[in-house]
C-alpha positions, -999 to 999 in steps of 0.1 A, spaced: 421 657 409 438 678 382 422 665 355 388 674 375 401 709 378 412 711 345 382 700 327 360 723 353 382 752 337 369 748 304 341 768 299 328 749 269 322 720 294 285 721 305 288 700 338 314 699 366 335 671 380 340 664 418 356 637 434 334 608 446 336 576 460 350 560 427 376 585 423 399 565 436 394 541 407 403 543 370 378 548 344 385 506 335 379 493 373 349 519 375 333 503 343 342 467 352 333 471 392 303 492 389 289 496 355 274 461 346 240 464 341 228 447 310 202 458 284 190 422 276 177 393 298 196 362 303 166 340 302 165 340 263 190 363 249 175 373 216 145 387 236 167 419 236 194 413 208 229 410 213 257 434 202 269 438 168 304 417 180 283 385 193 259 391 164 288 390 138 302 357 156 270 335 149 250 323 117 216 319 137 204 356 145 175 375 140 182 400 110 205 397 79 238 371 81 267 387 75 283 360 74 265 351 42 276 381 25 311 374 4 329 408 9 334 436 30 319 456 2 288 438 -3 281 440 37 286 477 32 260 479 6 237 458 21 239 478 51 234 509 35 201 496 15 189 484 53 195 514 68 175 533 44 144 509 46 143 508 80 144 549 83 115 552 60 102 527 84 114 550 114 99 583 96 62 568 87 60 556 126 73 591 142 47 605 120 20 580 131 28 584 168 31 622 165 -1 626 149 18 637 116 32 663 132 65 670 106 94 670 123 104 701 108 75 721 116 74 756 133 77 749 171 59 767 198 77 778 227 48 774 254 61 738 257 87 709 247 63 693 224 53 731 212 23 731 191 18 693 192 6 696 228 10 730 248 -4 715 278 30 700 287 49 726 304 85 738 294 99 727 325 86 696 348 96 678 378 83 653 402 110 660 424 94 691 430 58 679 421 26 701 418 4 711 449 -14 684 460 12 656 455 34 641 485 72 628 482 68 611 445 106 603 440 113 587 470 150 589 490 180 583 469 197 549 474 233 540 477 242 507 455 269 488 468 300 486 450 303 451 431 271 446 431 248 457 399 218 460 416 209 493 401 181 475 382 165 463 416 164 498 428 146 514 396 120 486 396 109 492 431 112 531 427 93 535 394 67 514 411 65 535 441 65 566 420 33 555 402 17 545 435 24 584 449 9 592 416 -25 570 416 -29 581 454 -21 613 454 -9 631 485 5 603 498 44 596 498 61 568 476 60 536 498 90 521 502 90 488 485 114 456 492 146 459 469 161 428 489 129 408 479 140 416 441 176 408 449 168 375 465 136 357 451 136 369 414 145 339 396 145 357 359 169 382 368 202 376 389 208 401 418 239 416 421 254 399 385 226 422 372 193 425 362 169 443 340 136 463 350 115 451 320 121 414 335 118 426 370 82 439 361 73 406 344 86 388 374 65 407 401 33 401 379 44 362 378 52 361 412 18 382 426 34 411 436 61 433 455 66 433 494 66 463 513 103 471 524 91 472 562 73 434 557 104 420 543 127 430 566 107 418 595 109 382 579 145 387 563 166 410 586 196 431 574 199 468 569 215 464 529 190 467 504 210 448 475 221 422 499 237 396 477 234 363 504 196 376 515 170 348 514 141 346 498 111 344 518 78 336 498 57 340 525 60 376 529 27 395 521 28 413 485 11 448 486 14 460 448 16 439 416 25 450 379 4 430 357 17 449 327 43 477 315 45 500 290 75 502 265 87 538 251 87 536 213 125 551 203 115 560 165 90 585 183 120 607 196 115 622 230 82 629 228 67 597 244 91 599 272 77 637 279 41 623 277 52 593 302 66 615 329 41 641 329 8 616 328 21 591 346 52 597 365 89 590 363 101 566 340 132 536 338 159 540 317 191 521 306 221 546 301 258 548 294 269 559 328 309 561 320 306 603 324 289 597 356 319 581 378 332 620 388 298 638 379 294 668 402 269 690 383 255 705 355 244 689 321 261 661 305 258 669 268 250 645 236 287 654 222 302 642 259 285 608 258 275 590 227 274 555 239 268 536 207 302 527 193 296 491 210 261 485 200 236 482 230 265 466 251 274 504 255 244 506 280 258 498 315 237 516 343 198 519 349 185 551 364 151 567 368 139 600 346 117 622 369 113 653 350 133 680 325 143 717 326 164 743 309 195 758 330 197 798 333 221 798 302 194 779 279 209 743 279 177 721 277 183 686 305 165 658 316 165 656 353 175 618 366 179 598 399 209 578 404 215 551 433 250 562 440 237 579 472 226 615 479 264 626 486 268 620 448 258 645 422 235 671 429 222 650 462 221 620 442 204 635 410 222 643 376 213 658 344 218 648 304 211 670 276 177 671 258 164 683 224 190 664 207 190 624 199 217 618 178 222 597 145 212 568 161 182 586 178 190 569 212 197 606 229 224 615 252 241 587 270 216 563 254 184 569 273 162 569 247 174 531 241 153 511 268 127 534 284 99 519 302 72 525 332 49 499 352 14 492 350 6 491 390 -22 477 410 -29 462 440 -17 428 445 -46 402 444 -64 422 418 -78 402 391 -74 429 361 -52 461 365 -75 496 374 -42 519 364 -46 541 336 -37 525 302 -1 535 285 2 572 270 6 577 232 41 566 220 41 536 244 32 500 244 17 479 266 31 445 273 30 416 298 65 402 286 96 419 269 105 412 237 116 435 210 96 449 184 123 463 157 95 486 139 95 508 173 126 498 193 151 493 162 182 489 186 214 487 162 206 453 142 188 452 102 164 427 119 135 413 101 99 423 121 81 392 106 106 372 120 112 391 152 74 389 160 73 354 154 104 346 177 86 368 204 55 352 205 75 319 211 93 334 237 64 347 253 43 313 255 78 296 266 79 325 294 46 319 304 49 284 309 77 290 329 57 314 348 29 284 354 60 265 362 68 288 394 37 291 404 30 254 403 62 251 428 52 279 452 20 258 461 41 224 466 72 232 483 73 232 521 98 254 534 124 280 522 156 261 519 139 235 497 123 260 476 154 280 468 174 245 456 147 233 438 134 266 424 173 270 411 169 234 398 140 239 375 146 271 363 171 259 349 156 232 333 129 254 318 154 278 306 172 253 288 137 243 275 130 277 263 162 284 248 160 246 228 127 260 214 137 293 205 172 279 185 149 258 164 128 285 155 156 309 148 174 280 129 138 278 107 143 314 99 177 313 86 167 284 66 140 304 50 163 332 45 190 315 28 162 294 5 148 329 -4 183 345 -9 192 318 -33 160 323 -54 168 355 -62 192 369 -91 228 377 -81 222 412 -88 195 413 -60 217 394 -37 227 423 -18 192 435 -9 184 399 5 192 413 39 164 436 41 127 417 30 
């Protein structure tokens, strides 16, 4: 508490600290117990990439192989060339996505996108929606300690918010987080998951159920109960046949458009600064999470809008899952308008940002609106290193090939899952058989991906050996 008071007394800070339910933990305990969300899928690790430390420990990875270079100096030179090439690609892509609006052009203060699109307002929040809309953001949830369930709450809330916007005037429906925790065979319940893979799983499963319907079959007050039973017989009400993945290289513009035109957006962030957050705006300089690569992303939340404080600080407004007593009635603010050297924004909120395409369960085709400018529609999650570069120096062509292999493997996994549902008789045998067959399917998919990655590595080694010694350092960037 003495430390909190000293922080709050320093006018340089734009956010205030207060006692929370996490204040009895050290920072290390908070991270170990609460911040265990991973921005990657466990089924096919390469789909979301690996941390720099993990990457350097293996010779078979997508991107340049540090182990093949001869010295730290050579590695540094190769990284420099690689970074320059990627920066050129990102600049070209930003200009394309922005309709060739130059980054250094004059800004119109009428909106956050200036004269690029003055229809986007200077301040907007679904927390206080425009006239005619109901409660779009829903209630604030309270995830349990020792349970990394943020991914499930964010998945359900982003779907519910989209429904409330489509059905203008209706409140966001309460969807079953418990069903995601118990049934999602791709994600891992309290051991963490990911909204991308959760949307994908819902699309394969046939939909998500309402909270009331699922609780009627599987009683229990706790939404993220780690031991809840999976009941496949519960009626599904809404489906996510696709998702819209926001491009990092376009900066903040896709996030403005997605929120304003489609609704709240699910993001992964670094949440270390949230342990004792009370109010105000966490600034980019307070939260630069990229020191450990993507491993710094450890929490999922829902961006619902943006605004500016009375003293001129621009912010994103974000819904959390730490309960309504935490923060600003369960919400917090991160600085906007600056994205940092890695272009991931404050606390890394631009690293992965996505919203669902939603339709009624059982509909043959999606009736939802298309993805907004600056986002890409996907049915399965794979990294396109041109649009979502992360921190690696990945070969886009090889990444695309591996993405195709992963999508095919995961599609086969989905077919097997639907076949299992058709032939399994009761919930108990279903749980055991599903687990066993998931392991088999995952092993087969990983084996096929490993073969492809090995082939890519072999091709790169052959290409590198074919160039003169003076050009060897550039072999990292095809």
